[in-house]
C-alpha positions as CSV (number, residue, x, y, z in Angstrom):
1,M,-22.1,-3.0,-30.8
2,T,-20.6,-2.4,-27.3
3,D,-20.1,-4.9,-24.9
4,N,-21.1,-3.2,-21.5
5,V,-20.2,-6.4,-19.4
6,N,-16.9,-7.4,-20.9
7,H,-15.6,-4.3,-22.5
8,P,-17.3,-1.4,-21.5
9,K,-16.6,1.8,-23.7
10,H,-15.5,3.9,-20.6
11,F,-12.6,1.4,-20.1
12,T,-11.8,0.5,-24.0
13,S,-12.1,4.2,-25.3
14,D,-8.4,5.3,-24.6
15,P,-6.6,6.6,-27.7
16,S,-3.8,4.3,-26.9
17,G,-6.1,1.5,-27.9
18,I,-5.1,-0.3,-24.3
19,E,-7.9,-1.8,-22.3
20,C,-7.9,-0.7,-18.5
21,I,-7.8,-4.1,-17.4
22,Q,-4.6,-4.8,-19.3
23,I,-2.8,-2.7,-16.9
24,T,-4.9,-3.1,-13.6
25,R,-4.6,-7.1,-13.7
26,H,-1.0,-6.7,-13.0
27,R,-1.5,-4.3,-9.9
28,N,-2.5,-5.0,-6.4
29,F,-6.3,-4.1,-5.8
30,N,-6.0,-0.5,-4.2
31,I,-3.4,0.4,-7.4
32,G,-5.5,-1.1,-9.9
33,N,-8.7,0.5,-8.6
34,A,-6.9,3.9,-8.5
35,I,-5.9,3.4,-12.0
36,K,-9.6,2.2,-13.0
37,Y,-11.0,5.3,-11.6
38,L,-8.5,7.5,-13.1
39,W,-9.1,5.8,-16.3
40,R,-12.7,6.2,-16.6
41,A,-13.0,9.7,-14.8
42,G,-15.5,11.8,-16.9
43,L,-15.8,9.0,-19.2
44,K,-18.6,6.4,-17.5
45,D,-20.7,9.4,-16.3
46,E,-19.9,13.0,-17.0
47,T,-21.5,14.2,-13.9
48,K,-19.3,12.0,-11.7
49,H,-16.0,13.1,-13.2
50,V,-14.9,14.7,-9.7
51,E,-16.2,11.5,-7.6
52,D,-14.2,9.2,-9.7
53,L,-11.1,11.1,-9.0
54,R,-12.1,11.2,-5.2
55,K,-12.5,7.5,-5.3
56,A,-9.0,7.3,-6.9
57,V,-7.6,9.1,-4.1
58,W,-9.2,7.1,-1.5
59,Y,-7.7,3.9,-2.9
60,I,-4.2,5.6,-3.1
61,E,-4.3,6.7,0.5
62,D,-5.7,3.4,1.7
63,E,-2.4,2.0,-0.2
64,I,-0.2,4.5,1.8
65,K,-1.8,3.5,5.0
66,R,-1.2,-0.3,4.1
67,L,2.5,0.2,3.3
68,E,3.1,2.3,6.0
69,K,1.5,-0.2,8.4
70,L,3.5,-3.1,6.6
71,R,6.7,-1.1,7.0
72,T,6.2,-0.7,10.5
73,E,5.3,-4.5,11.5
74,K,8.6,-5.4,9.5
75,V,10.8,-2.9,11.5
76,E,9.0,-3.9,14.8
77,A,9.7,-7.8,13.5
78,Y,13.1,-7.0,12.7
79,T,13.8,-5.1,16.0
80,T,12.3,-8.0,17.7
81,R,14.6,-10.7,16.1
82,G,17.5,-8.4,16.5
83,V,17.3,-8.0,20.3
84,E,16.5,-11.5,20.7
85,R,19.4,-12.9,18.8
86,W,21.8,-10.3,20.3
87,L,20.3,-11.3,24.2
88,S,20.6,-14.9,22.8
89,T,24.4,-14.5,22.1
90,S,25.9,-11.5,23.9
91,G,26.9,-13.9,27.1
92,L,25.4,-10.7,29.2
93,T,23.4,-11.9,32.4
94,A,19.8,-10.7,32.7
95,E,21.2,-8.0,35.2
96,Q,23.9,-6.8,33.1
97,I,21.1,-6.3,30.1
98,A,18.9,-4.7,32.6
99,E,21.6,-2.4,33.6
100,Y,22.4,-1.3,29.7
101,M,18.8,-1.1,29.1
102,R,18.3,1.6,32.0
103,N,21.4,3.4,30.7
104,I,19.9,3.6,27.1
105,W,16.7,4.9,28.5
106,K,18.4,7.5,30.7
107,G,20.3,8.7,27.5
108,Q,23.8,7.4,28.6
């Protein structure tokens, strides 16, 4: 008898004998869901094969956006900290720093 709550057939019928959750529980939410939709594509409901693939793509694209945002935030934080550290240890006056920045913006 199939256990549709704990071990649904569309997640346990892989020829490898591995159940989908054995893989997805080790991934983050987006990657786990993408794997889940790829795993079950066409198995849970043959009429929703393409829909399952589109859902997997949605989660992958969302993960890419999350990672790009995280990378941008890290670069901004690193850059800000680096500038603050440089300013605090440079021994330059505020006017010297302003002049230096003006020259950078002018491309000199």
